[in-house]
N, CA, C and O atoms as a Tinker XYZ file with bonds, in Angstrom:
   468  protein
     1  N    -26.644000  331.927000   76.051000    73     2
     2  CA   -26.537000  330.627000   75.447000    64     1     3
     3  C    -27.434000  330.559000   74.224000    63     2     4     5
     4  O    -28.546000  331.084000   74.173000    81     3
     5  N    -26.892000  329.903000   73.290000    73     3     6
     6  CA   -27.646000  329.791000   72.051000    64     5     7
     7  C    -28.472000  328.526000   72.051000    63     6     8     9
     8  O    -28.340000  327.683000   72.938000    81     7
     9  N    -29.302000  328.402000   71.080000    73     7    10
    10  CA   -30.175000  327.237000   70.938000    64     9    11
    11  C    -29.346000  325.993000   70.692000    63    10    12    13
    12  O    -29.692000  324.904000   71.151000    81    11
    13  N    -28.276000  326.153000   69.982000    73    11    14
    14  CA   -27.412000  324.998000   69.699000    64    13    15
    15  C    -26.816000  324.448000   70.997000    63    14    16    17
    16  O    -26.735000  323.233000   71.183000    81    15
    17  N    -26.407000  325.330000   71.874000    73    15    18
    18  CA   -25.819000  324.892000   73.152000    64    17    19
    19  C    -26.880000  324.179000   74.005000    63    18    20    21
    20  O    -26.581000  323.195000   74.681000    81    19
    21  N    -28.078000  324.666000   73.966000    73    19    22
    22  CA   -29.154000  324.051000   74.741000    64    21    23
    23  C    -29.477000  322.662000   74.190000    63    22    24    25
    24  O    -29.636000  321.700000   74.941000    81    23
    25  N    -29.569000  322.583000   72.881000    73    23    26
    26  CA   -29.847000  321.273000   72.250000    64    25    27
    27  C    -28.699000  320.292000   72.488000    63    26    28    29
    28  O    -28.914000  319.107000   72.739000    81    27
    29  N    -27.498000  320.808000   72.403000    73    27    30
    30  CA   -26.337000  319.940000   72.646000    64    29    31
    31  C    -26.328000  319.456000   74.097000    63    30    32    33
    32  O    -26.037000  318.286000   74.345000    81    31
    33  N    -26.631000  320.300000   75.028000    73    31    34
    34  CA   -26.683000  319.908000   76.439000    64    33    35
    35  C    -27.809000  318.917000   76.675000    63    34    36    37
    36  O    -27.641000  317.958000   77.429000    81    35
    37  N    -28.956000  319.132000   76.040000    73    35    38
    38  CA   -30.079000  318.192000   76.168000    64    37    39
    39  C    -29.709000  316.847000   75.593000    63    38    40    41
    40  O    -30.036000  315.807000   76.166000    81    39
    41  N    -29.030000  316.859000   74.465000    73    39    42
    42  CA   -28.605000  315.597000   73.844000    64    41    43
    43  C    -27.593000  314.877000   74.726000    63    42    44    45
    44  O    -27.673000  313.663000   74.914000    81    43
    45  N    -26.656000  315.621000   75.256000    73    43    46
    46  CA   -25.643000  315.010000   76.116000    64    45    47
    47  C    -26.260000  314.477000   77.401000    63    46    48    49
    48  O    -25.758000  313.498000   77.953000    81    47
    49  N    -27.329000  315.086000   77.892000    73    47    50
    50  CA   -28.024000  314.572000   79.067000    64    49    51
    51  C    -28.961000  313.415000   78.697000    63    50    52    53
    52  O    -29.162000  312.504000   79.501000    81    51
    53  N    -29.519000  313.441000   77.523000    73    51    54
    54  CA   -30.489000  312.418000   77.099000    64    53    55
    55  C    -29.809000  311.073000   76.854000    63    54    56    57
    56  O    -30.394000  310.031000   77.147000    81    55
    57  N    -28.601000  311.074000   76.328000    73    55    58
    58  CA   -27.915000  309.813000   76.018000    64    57    59
    59  C    -27.676000  308.995000   77.283000    63    58    60    61
    60  O    -28.036000  307.818000   77.297000    81    59
    61  N    -27.086000  309.551000   78.352000    73    59    62
    62  CA   -26.883000  308.718000   79.536000    64    61    63
    63  C    -28.193000  308.308000   80.206000    63    62    64    65
    64  O    -28.299000  307.198000   80.729000    81    63
    65  N    -29.182000  309.185000   80.196000    73    63    66
    66  CA   -30.463000  308.839000   80.825000    64    65    67
    67  C    -31.134000  307.710000   80.054000    63    66    68    69
    68  O    -31.640000  306.762000   80.654000    81    67
    69  N    -31.142000  307.811000   78.684000    73    67    70
    70  CA   -31.745000  306.720000   77.904000    64    69    71
    71  C    -30.955000  305.430000   78.069000    63    70    72    73
    72  O    -31.557000  304.357000   78.114000    81    71
    73  N    -29.654000  305.491000   78.158000    73    71    74
    74  CA   -28.847000  304.276000   78.376000    64    73    75
    75  C    -29.190000  303.659000   79.734000    63    74    76    77
    76  O    -29.249000  302.438000   79.880000    81    75
    77  N    -29.412000  304.519000   80.714000    73    75    78
    78  CA   -29.772000  304.037000   82.037000    64    77    79
    79  C    -31.085000  303.251000   81.976000    63    78    80    81
    80  O    -31.186000  302.169000   82.553000    81    79
    81  N    -32.083000  303.788000   81.284000    73    79    82
    82  CA   -33.370000  303.096000   81.186000    64    81    83
    83  C    -33.287000  301.824000   80.356000    63    82    84    85
    84  O    -33.903000  300.816000   80.700000    81    83
    85  N    -32.534000  301.867000   79.275000    73    83    86
    86  CA   -32.354000  300.663000   78.441000    64    85    87
    87  C    -31.673000  299.574000   79.261000    63    86    88    89
    88  O    -32.094000  298.418000   79.241000    81    87
    89  N    -30.629000  299.945000   79.975000    73    87    90
    90  CA   -29.932000  298.970000   80.815000    64    89    91
    91  C    -30.839000  298.453000   81.929000    63    90    92    93
    92  O    -30.799000  297.267000   82.256000    81    91
    93  N    -31.647000  299.322000   82.507000    73    91    94
    94  CA   -32.556000  298.885000   83.574000    64    93    95
    95  C    -33.559000  297.864000   83.046000    63    94    96    97
    96  O    -33.836000  296.865000   83.709000    81    95
    97  N    -34.104000  298.113000   81.855000    73    95    98
    98  CA   -35.055000  297.156000   81.286000    64    97    99
    99  C    -34.378000  295.833000   80.920000    63    98   100   101
   100  O    -34.960000  294.764000   81.106000    81    99
   101  N    -33.157000  295.905000   80.404000    73    99   102
   102  CA   -32.417000  294.676000   80.075000    64   101   103
   103  C    -32.102000  293.881000   81.339000    63   102   104   105
   104  O    -32.222000  292.656000   81.353000    81   103
   105  N    -31.699000  294.580000   82.397000    73   103   106
   106  CA   -31.394000  293.901000   83.666000    64   105   107
   107  C    -32.656000  293.254000   84.215000    63   106   108   109
   108  O    -32.605000  292.124000   84.701000    81   107
   109  N    -33.786000  293.949000   84.147000    73   107   110
   110  CA   -35.048000  293.391000   84.620000    64   109   111
   111  C    -35.409000  292.123000   83.825000    63   110   112   113
   112  O    -35.854000  291.125000   84.391000    81   111
   113  N    -35.209000  292.188000   82.521000    73   111   114
   114  CA   -35.492000  291.023000   81.658000    64   113   115
   115  C    -34.567000  289.852000   82.014000    63   114   116   117
   116  O    -35.006000  288.705000   82.095000    81   115
   117  N    -33.296000  290.154000   82.223000    73   115   118
   118  CA   -32.336000  289.092000   82.573000    64   117   119
   119  C    -32.639000  288.484000   83.941000    63   118   120   121
   120  O    -32.484000  287.277000   84.128000    81   119
   121  N    -33.066000  289.303000   84.891000    73   119   122
   122  CA   -33.434000  288.803000   86.227000    64   121   123
   123  C    -34.635000  287.878000   86.117000    63   122   124   125
   124  O    -34.682000  286.840000   86.777000    81   123
   125  N    -35.614000  288.248000   85.282000    73   123   126
   126  CA   -36.786000  287.385000   85.089000    64   125   127
   127  C    -36.377000  286.054000   84.473000    63   126   128   129
   128  O    -36.859000  284.999000   84.887000    81   127
   129  N    -35.485000  286.102000   83.479000    73   127   130
   130  CA   -34.995000  284.861000   82.853000    64   129   131
   131  C    -34.229000  284.023000   83.869000    63   130   132   133
   132  O    -34.382000  282.803000   83.916000    81   131
   133  N    -33.406000  284.677000   84.679000    73   131   134
   134  CA   -32.640000  283.971000   85.704000    64   133   135
   135  C    -33.560000  283.278000   86.702000    63   134   136   137
   136  O    -33.331000  282.120000   87.051000    81   135
   137  N    -34.605000  283.976000   87.167000    73   135   138
   138  CA   -35.542000  283.366000   88.113000    64   137   139
   139  C    -36.282000  282.197000   87.484000    63   138   140   141
   140  O    -36.499000  281.179000   88.140000    81   139
   141  N    -36.672000  282.329000   86.224000    73   139   142
   142  CA   -37.349000  281.225000   85.532000    64   141   143
   143  C    -36.417000  280.020000   85.410000    63   142   144   145
   144  O    -36.836000  278.880000   85.611000    81   143
   145  N    -35.157000  280.279000   85.082000    73   143   146
   146  CA   -34.195000  279.182000   84.980000    64   145   147
   147  C    -33.911000  278.548000   86.337000    63   146   148   149
   148  O    -33.707000  277.337000   86.429000    81   147
   149  N    -33.898000  279.366000   87.391000    73   147   150
   150  CA   -33.705000  278.811000   88.735000    64   149   151
   151  C    -34.866000  277.897000   89.118000    63   150   152   153
   152  O    -34.654000  276.838000   89.709000    81   151
   153  N    -36.100000  278.304000   88.780000    73   151   154
   154  CA   -37.258000  277.445000   89.051000    64   153   155
   155  C    -37.157000  276.146000   88.247000    63   154   156   157
   156  O    -37.468000  275.069000   88.755000    81   155
   157  N    -36.721000  276.258000   86.992000    73   155   158
   158  CA   -36.565000  275.076000   86.143000    64   157   159
   159  C    -35.520000  274.126000   86.731000    63   158   160   161
   160  O    -35.737000  272.916000   86.792000    81   159
   161  N    -34.398000  274.676000   87.157000    73   159   162
   162  CA   -33.342000  273.858000   87.765000    64   161   163
   163  C    -33.849000  273.219000   89.050000    63   162   164   165
   164  O    -33.539000  272.061000   89.333000    81   163
   165  N    -34.620000  273.962000   89.822000    73   163   166
   166  CA   -35.181000  273.415000   91.061000    64   165   167
   167  C    -36.116000  272.239000   90.763000    63   166   168   169
   168  O    -36.074000  271.218000   91.449000    81   167
   169  N    -36.961000  272.389000   89.735000    73   167   170
   170  CA   -37.850000  271.281000   89.355000    64   169   171
   171  C    -37.043000  270.073000   88.881000    63   170   172   173
   172  O    -37.360000  268.933000   89.220000    81   171
   173  N    -35.997000  270.336000   88.094000    73   171   174
   174  CA   -35.162000  269.231000   87.616000    64   173   175
   175  C    -34.448000  268.533000   88.769000    63   174   176   177
   176  O    -34.313000  267.309000   88.770000    81   175
   177  N    -33.996000  269.303000   89.741000    73   175   178
   178  CA   -33.325000  268.726000   90.911000    64   177   179
   179  C    -34.289000  267.846000   91.698000    63   178   180   181
   180  O    -33.931000  266.749000   92.128000    81   179
   181  N    -35.512000  268.332000   91.884000    73   179   182
   182  CA   -36.517000  267.534000   92.596000    64   181   183
   183  C    -36.836000  266.260000   91.827000    63   182   184   185
   184  O    -36.961000  265.184000   92.411000    81   183
   185  N    -36.963000  266.392000   90.534000    73   183   186
   186  CA   -37.258000  265.212000   89.691000    64   185   187
   187  C    -36.111000  264.204000   89.743000    63   186   188   189
   188  O    -36.335000  262.996000   89.812000    81   187
   189  N    -34.888000  264.715000   89.708000    73   187   190
   190  CA   -33.712000  263.837000   89.786000    64   189   191
   191  C    -33.674000  263.100000   91.124000    63   190   192   193
   192  O    -33.374000  261.907000   91.167000    81   191
   193  N    -33.972000  263.795000   92.199000    73   191   194
   194  CA   -33.991000  263.163000   93.523000    64   193   195
   195  C    -35.082000  262.099000   93.593000    63   194   196   197
   196  O    -34.872000  261.029000   94.164000    81   195
   197  N    -36.246000  262.390000   93.013000    73   195   198
   198  CA   -37.331000  261.402000   93.002000    64   197   199
   199  C    -36.939000  260.174000   92.191000    63   198   200   201
   200  O    -37.206000  259.044000   92.600000    81   199
   201  N    -36.309000  260.393000   91.046000    73   199   202
   202  CA   -35.854000  259.264000   90.230000    64   201   203
   203  C    -34.789000  258.457000   90.963000    63   202   204   205
   204  O    -34.774000  257.228000   90.890000    81   203
   205  N    -33.905000  259.143000   91.662000    73   203   206
   206  CA   -32.869000  258.464000   92.423000    64   205   207
   207  C    -33.488000  257.586000   93.509000    63   206   208   209
   208  O    -33.082000  256.439000   93.694000    81   207
   209  N    -34.479000  258.134000   94.230000    73   207   210
   210  CA   -35.161000  257.338000   95.261000    64   209   211
   211  C    -35.872000  256.139000   94.630000    63   210   212   213
   212  O    -35.866000  255.044000   95.193000    81   211
   213  N    -36.481000  256.345000   93.469000    73   211   214
   214  CA   -37.192000  255.254000   92.804000    64   213   215
   215  C    -36.227000  254.163000   92.360000    63   214   216   217
   216  O    -36.517000  252.975000   92.502000    81   215
   217  N    -35.079000  254.566000   91.823000    73   215   218
   218  CA   -34.084000  253.582000   91.384000    64   217   219
   219  C    -33.565000  252.789000   92.576000    63   218   220   221
   220  O    -33.430000  251.568000   92.499000    81   219
   221  N    -33.275000  253.472000   93.670000    73   219   222
   222  CA   -32.777000  252.784000   94.867000    64   221   223
   223  C    -33.839000  251.828000   95.412000    63   222   224   225
   224  O    -33.526000  250.706000   95.809000    81   223
   225  N    -35.095000  252.278000   95.430000    73   223   226
   226  CA   -36.175000  251.416000   95.936000    64   225   227
   227  C    -36.341000  250.187000   95.042000    63   226   228   229
   228  O    -36.531000  249.077000   95.539000    81   227
   229  N    -36.270000  250.387000   93.727000    73   227   230
   230  CA   -36.382000  249.245000   92.807000    64   229   231
   231  C    -35.210000  248.290000   92.967000    63   230   232   233
   232  O    -35.386000  247.072000   92.924000    81   231
   233  N    -34.015000  248.837000   93.151000    73   231   234
   234  CA   -32.835000  247.981000   93.335000    64   233   235
   235  C    -32.962000  247.175000   94.630000    63   234   236   237
   236  O    -32.654000  245.984000   94.652000    81   235
   237  N    -33.412000  247.815000   95.700000    73   235   238
   238  CA   -33.587000  247.097000   96.962000    64   237   239
   239  C    -34.638000  246.002000   96.826000    63   238   240   241
   240  O    -34.463000  244.900000   97.346000    81   239
   241  N    -35.727000  246.304000   96.128000    73   239   242
   242  CA   -36.775000  245.298000   95.931000    64   241   243
   243  C    -36.233000  244.129000   95.107000    63   242   244   245
   244  O    -36.544000  242.971000   95.386000    81   243
   245  N    -35.430000  244.432000   94.101000    73   243   246
   246  CA   -34.862000  243.372000   93.275000    64   245   247
   247  C    -33.893000  242.509000   94.083000    63   246   248   249
   248  O    -33.891000  241.286000   93.947000    81   247
   249  N    -33.081000  243.136000   94.912000    73   247   250
   250  CA   -32.137000  242.376000   95.743000    64   249   251
   251  C    -32.895000  241.492000   96.728000    63   250   252   253
   252  O    -32.534000  240.333000   96.933000    81   251
   253  N    -33.945000  242.040000   97.336000    73   251   254
   254  CA   -34.746000  241.239000   98.263000    64   253   255
   255  C    -35.400000  240.066000   97.546000    63   254   256   257
   256  O    -35.454000  238.958000   98.080000    81   255
   257  N    -35.895000  240.309000   96.340000    73   255   258
   258  CA   -36.528000  239.244000   95.565000    64   257   259
   259  C    -35.510000  238.162000   95.205000    63   258   260   261
   260  O    -35.807000  236.971000   95.297000    81   259
   261  N    -34.312000  238.576000   94.796000    73   259   262
   262  CA   -33.272000  237.598000   94.480000    64   261   263
   263  C    -32.868000  236.806000   95.710000    63   262   264   265
   264  O    -32.623000  235.602000   95.625000    81   263
   265  N    -32.796000  237.481000   96.865000    73   263   266
   266  CA   -32.469000  236.771000   98.108000    64   265   267
   267  C    -33.535000  235.749000   98.446000    63   266   268   269
   268  O    -33.221000  234.630000   98.852000    81   267
   269  N    -34.802000  236.130000   98.280000    73   267   270
   270  CA   -35.909000  235.202000   98.553000    64   269   271
   271  C    -35.832000  234.001000   97.606000    63   270   272   273
   272  O    -35.997000  232.857000   98.028000    81   271
   273  N    -35.583000  234.272000   96.332000    73   271   274
   274  CA   -35.487000  233.164000   95.362000    64   273   275
   275  C    -34.304000  232.249000   95.661000    63   274   276   277
   276  O    -34.413000  231.029000   95.541000    81   275
   277  N    -33.175000  232.837000   96.051000    73   275   278
   278  CA   -32.009000  231.999000   96.346000    64   277   279
   279  C    -32.253000  231.161000   97.602000    63   278   280   281
   280  O    -31.846000  230.001000   97.661000    81   279
   281  N    -32.924000  231.748000   98.616000    73   279   282
   282  CA   -33.245000  230.953000   99.807000    64   281   283
   283  C    -34.210000  229.823000   99.463000    63   282   284   285
   284  O    -34.086000  228.715000   99.984000    81   283
   285  N    -35.167000  230.104000   98.587000    73   283   286
   286  CA   -36.112000  229.069000   98.168000    64   285   287
   287  C    -35.385000  227.953000   97.418000    63   286   288   289
   288  O    -35.610000  226.770000   97.673000    81   287
   289  N    -34.503000  228.350000   96.480000    73   287   290
   290  CA   -33.729000  227.333000   95.742000    64   289   291
   291  C    -32.874000  226.510000   96.687000    63   290   292   293
   292  O    -32.790000  225.288000   96.558000    81   291
   293  N    -32.237000  227.183000   97.642000    73   291   294
   294  CA   -31.379000  226.468000   98.595000    64   293   295
   295  C    -32.198000  225.467000   99.402000    63   294   296   297
   296  O    -31.768000  224.330000   99.595000    81   295
   297  N    -33.380000  225.879000   99.877000    73   295   298
   298  CA   -34.186000  224.954000  100.678000    64   297   299
   299  C    -34.667000  223.779000   99.825000    63   298   300   301
   300  O    -34.729000  222.649000  100.311000    81   299
   301  N    -35.009000  224.033000   98.558000    73   299   302
   302  CA   -35.419000  222.925000   97.681000    64   301   303
   303  C    -34.270000  221.955000   97.428000    63   302   304   305
   304  O    -34.458000  220.739000   97.423000    81   303
   305  N    -33.085000  222.509000   97.219000    73   303   306
   306  CA   -31.916000  221.646000   97.000000    64   305   307
   307  C    -31.598000  220.859000   98.260000    63   306   308   309
   308  O    -31.261000  219.677000   98.179000    81   307
   309  N    -31.702000  221.502000   99.439000    73   307   310
   310  CA   -31.451000  220.786000  100.693000    64   309   311
   311  C    -32.466000  219.662000  100.883000    63   310   312   313
   312  O    -32.108000  218.574000  101.333000    81   311
   313  N    -33.727000  219.920000  100.543000    73   311   314
   314  CA   -34.744000  218.865000  100.654000    64   313   315
   315  C    -34.445000  217.721000   99.696000    63   314   316   317
   316  O    -34.568000  216.552000  100.061000    81   315
   317  N    -34.048000  218.057000   98.462000    73   315   318
   318  CA   -33.693000  217.006000   97.500000    64   317   319
   319  C    -32.509000  216.187000   97.990000    63   318   320   321
   320  O    -32.525000  214.960000   97.902000    81   319
   321  N    -31.478000  216.858000   98.506000    73   319   322
   322  CA   -30.308000  216.134000   99.011000    64   321   323
   323  C    -30.679000  215.256000  100.196000    63   322   324   325
   324  O    -30.215000  214.121000  100.301000    81   323
   325  N    -31.511000  215.777000  101.083000    73   323   326
   326  CA   -31.934000  214.984000  102.236000    64   325   327
   327  C    -32.722000  213.765000  101.777000    63   326   328   329
   328  O    -32.539000  212.666000  102.301000    81   327
   329  N    -33.598000  213.962000  100.797000    73   327   330
   330  CA   -34.381000  212.840000  100.273000    64   329   331
   331  C    -33.471000  211.803000   99.608000    63   330   332   333
   332  O    -33.665000  210.599000   99.771000    81   331
   333  N    -32.488000  212.280000   98.867000    73   331   334
   334  CA   -31.551000  211.352000   98.204000    64   333   335
   335  C    -30.720000  210.614000   99.251000    63   334   336   337
   336  O    -30.525000  209.402000   99.157000    81   335
   337  N    -30.233000  211.350000  100.247000    73   335   338
   338  CA   -29.429000  210.710000  101.289000    64   337   339
   339  C    -30.255000  209.704000  102.090000    63   338   340   341
   340  O    -29.743000  208.646000  102.458000    81   339
   341  N    -31.504000  210.010000  102.361000    73   339   342
   342  CA   -32.315000  209.071000  103.143000    64   341   343
   343  C    -32.634000  207.822000  102.326000    63   342   344   345
   344  O    -32.743000  206.732000  102.888000    81   343
   345  N    -32.784000  207.965000  101.009000    73   343   346
   346  CA   -33.046000  206.804000  100.161000    64   345   347
   347  C    -31.809000  205.936000   99.973000    63   346   348   349
   348  O    -31.900000  204.711000   99.896000    81   347
   349  N    -30.679000  206.574000   99.903000    73   347   350
   350  CA   -29.450000  205.845000   99.569000    64   349   351
   351  C    -28.526000  205.669000  100.755000    63   350   352   353
   352  O    -27.328000  205.457000  100.567000    81   351
   353  N    -29.039000  205.748000  101.958000    73   351   354
   354  CA   -28.214000  205.536000  103.131000    64   353   355
   355  C    -27.892000  204.044000  103.226000    63   354   356   357
   356  O    -28.814000  203.240000  103.362000    81   355
   357  N    -26.632000  203.649000  103.161000    73   355   358
   358  CA   -26.281000  202.218000  103.177000    64   357   359
   359  C    -26.541000  201.588000  104.546000    63   358   360   361
   360  O    -26.265000  202.190000  105.583000    81   359
   361  N    -27.055000  200.416000  104.530000    73   359   362
   362  CA   -27.283000  199.671000  105.775000    64   361   363
   363  C    -25.989000  198.978000  106.186000    63   362   364   365
   364  O    -24.978000  199.060000  105.490000    81   363
   365  N    -26.037000  198.289000  107.338000    73   363   366
   366  CA   -24.855000  197.586000  107.828000    64   365   367
   367  C    -24.441000  196.499000  106.839000    63   366   368   369
   368  O    -23.247000  196.299000  106.619000    81   367
   369  N    -25.402000  195.793000  106.237000    73   367   370
   370  CA   -25.100000  194.741000  105.278000    64   369   371
   371  C    -24.424000  195.327000  104.045000    63   370   372   373
   372  O    -23.466000  194.752000  103.529000    81   371
   373  N    -24.917000  196.469000  103.572000    73   371   374
   374  CA   -24.319000  197.111000  102.406000    64   373   375
   375  C    -22.897000  197.560000  102.700000    63   374   376   377
   376  O    -22.027000  197.473000  101.833000    81   375
   377  N    -22.653000  198.038000  103.912000    73   375   378
   378  CA   -21.289000  198.456000  104.277000    64   377   379
   379  C    -20.347000  197.266000  104.264000    63   378   380   381
   380  O    -19.204000  197.371000  103.821000    81   379
   381  N    -20.823000  196.162000  104.743000    73   379   382
   382  CA   -19.983000  194.954000  104.726000    64   381   383
   383  C    -19.689000  194.545000  103.294000    63   382   384   385
   384  O    -18.569000  194.142000  102.981000    81   383
   385  N    -20.682000  194.644000  102.426000    73   383   386
   386  CA   -20.465000  194.307000  101.014000    64   385   387
   387  C    -19.454000  195.252000  100.381000    63   386   388   389
   388  O    -18.645000  194.832000   99.554000    81   387
   389  N    -19.493000  196.552000  100.770000    73   387   390
   390  CA   -18.548000  197.509000  100.211000    64   389   391
   391  C    -17.135000  197.190000  100.656000    63   390   392   393
   392  O    -16.190000  197.310000   99.877000    81   391
   393  N    -16.992000  196.784000  101.905000    73   391   394
   394  CA   -15.659000  196.429000  102.393000    64   393   395
   395  C    -15.164000  195.197000  101.659000    63   394   396   397
   396  O    -13.983000  195.111000  101.325000    81   395
   397  N    -16.064000  194.224000  101.397000    73   395   398
   398  CA   -15.681000  193.024000  100.658000    64   397   399
   399  C    -15.281000  193.369000   99.225000    63   398   400   401
   400  O    -14.402000  192.730000   98.647000    81   399
   401  N    -15.933000  194.383000   98.657000    73   399   402
   402  CA   -15.611000  194.776000   97.278000    64   401   403
   403  C    -14.352000  195.628000   97.199000    63   402   404   405
   404  O    -13.861000  195.906000   96.105000    81   403
   405  N    -13.823000  196.048000   98.353000    73   403   406
   406  CA   -12.581000  196.804000   98.386000    64   405   407
   407  C    -12.757000  198.306000   98.351000    63   406   408   409
   408  O    -11.788000  199.025000   98.107000    81   407
   409  N    -13.973000  198.811000   98.590000    73   407   410
   410  CA   -14.176000  200.254000   98.614000    64   409   411
   411  C    -13.710000  200.800000   99.949000    63   410   412   413
   412  O    -13.863000  200.161000  100.989000    81   411
   413  N    -13.146000  201.978000   99.903000    73   411   414
   414  CA   -12.741000  202.619000  101.158000    64   413   415
   415  C    -13.888000  203.468000  101.671000    63   414   416   417
   416  O    -14.906000  203.623000  100.997000    81   415
   417  N    -13.720000  204.018000  102.869000    73   415   418
   418  CA   -14.780000  204.846000  103.445000    64   417   419
   419  C    -15.053000  206.086000  102.604000    63   418   420   421
   420  O    -16.197000  206.537000  102.548000    81   419
   421  N    -14.051000  206.648000  101.952000    73   419   422
   422  CA   -14.245000  207.831000  101.124000    64   421   423
   423  C    -15.120000  207.545000   99.920000    63   422   424   425
   424  O    -15.807000  208.438000   99.424000    81   423
   425  N    -15.103000  206.298000   99.440000    73   423   426
   426  CA   -15.900000  205.935000   98.270000    64   425   427
   427  C    -17.215000  205.287000   98.662000    63   426   428   429
   428  O    -17.925000  204.777000   97.795000    81   427
   429  N    -17.558000  205.292000   99.931000    73   427   430
   430  CA   -18.748000  204.580000  100.390000    64   429   431
   431  C    -20.011000  205.157000   99.767000    63   430   432   433
   432  O    -20.879000  204.406000   99.322000    81   431
   433  N    -20.122000  206.461000   99.731000    73   431   434
   434  CA   -21.332000  207.057000   99.161000    64   433   435
   435  C    -21.423000  206.811000   97.664000    63   434   436   437
   436  O    -22.503000  206.528000   97.146000    81   435
   437  N    -20.304000  206.917000   96.969000    73   435   438
   438  CA   -20.373000  206.680000   95.523000    64   437   439
   439  C    -20.650000  205.209000   95.240000    63   438   440   441
   440  O    -21.347000  204.892000   94.276000    81   439
   441  N    -20.125000  204.311000   96.053000    73   439   442
   442  CA   -20.414000  202.892000   95.866000    64   441   443
   443  C    -21.868000  202.594000   96.170000    63   442   444   445
   444  O    -22.495000  201.787000   95.483000    81   443
   445  N    -22.421000  203.250000   97.211000    73   443   446
   446  CA   -23.816000  203.042000   97.544000    64   445   447
   447  C    -24.708000  203.590000   96.436000    63   446   448   449
   448  O    -25.730000  202.993000   96.097000    81   447
   449  N    -24.314000  204.727000   95.878000    73   447   450
   450  CA   -25.096000  205.299000   94.785000    64   449   451
   451  C    -25.055000  204.374000   93.573000    63   450   452   453
   452  O    -26.068000  204.200000   92.895000    81   451
   453  N    -23.886000  203.773000   93.291000    73   451   454
   454  CA   -23.773000  202.841000   92.167000    64   453   455
   455  C    -24.612000  201.594000   92.427000    63   454   456   457
   456  O    -25.244000  201.066000   91.513000    81   455
   457  N    -24.619000  201.118000   93.689000    73   455   458
   458  CA   -25.359000  199.910000   94.002000    64   457   459
   459  C    -26.856000  200.108000   93.856000    63   458   460   461
   460  O    -27.567000  199.189000   93.448000    81   459
   461  N    -27.353000  201.321000   94.189000    73   459   462
   462  CA   -28.781000  201.577000   94.101000    64   461   463
   463  C    -29.202000  202.056000   92.725000    63   462   464   465
   464  O    -30.394000  202.087000   92.419000    81   463
   465  N    -28.253000  202.426000   91.901000    73   463   466
   466  CA   -28.581000  202.938000   90.572000    64   465   467
   467  C    -28.876000  201.833000   89.631000    63   466   468
   468  O    -29.173000  202.080000   88.462000    81   467
């Protein structure tokens, strides 16, 4: 064998071996990038879940607060109506006057309200 054949054989063996090492280093680099991206996605997923829990908790607190406010408004309105009804409850004499004026039972409250206004 001549020197040319030896060099040619070395070159033909060197190309696949160097490609193997280049590919191995590229694969190692890509695996590292993949793992870093997986950790990033995991952190984002955890953050998203935390934000979701926070949004749900805030929404529940807001709904509870609105329910409390509506119950408070309802009780205040009921107290006002009760106070108005107790002030404007027609007596027996007033009912007789309403009948004399020609009001029917359906108009009794409006007539009593007009009489006291």
